[in-house]
C-alpha positions, 0 to 999 in steps of 0.5 A: 204586787207588780201591775204589767200593762201594755197598750196596743194599736191592732190592725183594723178589724183584728182585735178578736183575733189578737185577743185569741192569740194573746189568751193562748199565752196564759193557756200554755203557761205552766200552773205554777206561773199562771197562779202567780197572777191574781188577775189579767185583763184585756180592755178595749178603748171605748172611742177606738176599738183597735186599741187594746190595754192588756194588764196583769197583776203579778204577786211577786217581785219585778225580777221574778216577773222579768224572769217569767217574761223571758220564758219560751211561753212568752216568746211564743205568745209575742210571736203569735200577736206581733203580726196584728200589732201596728204599734205599742203605744205603752208598755210598762211595769208598776209596783202596786202601792195602795189598793183602794177598792176591794181590800177586805176590812179587818 
């Protein structure tokens, strides 16, 4: 599983617009791709409401994730949010190596 994570500084007062445009990417994503994500989250910094962290848990390899990130749907999503983003603070992909909470015993 791969965790893709990005922290962005959004223009003041435009986080709701950002979240709306960001979510359109998931709505337009083909089901066979969308179903590969076990979760996608958007989080707001408690000290700075204009800092938004987005991350998704992708059930697949890094190469498979990169292929998905090169699709037209992803390009449209980035074009939609780009005017609202002042700065990308962090962008990365991480292999999930351990689950501490939520794993079922058995």
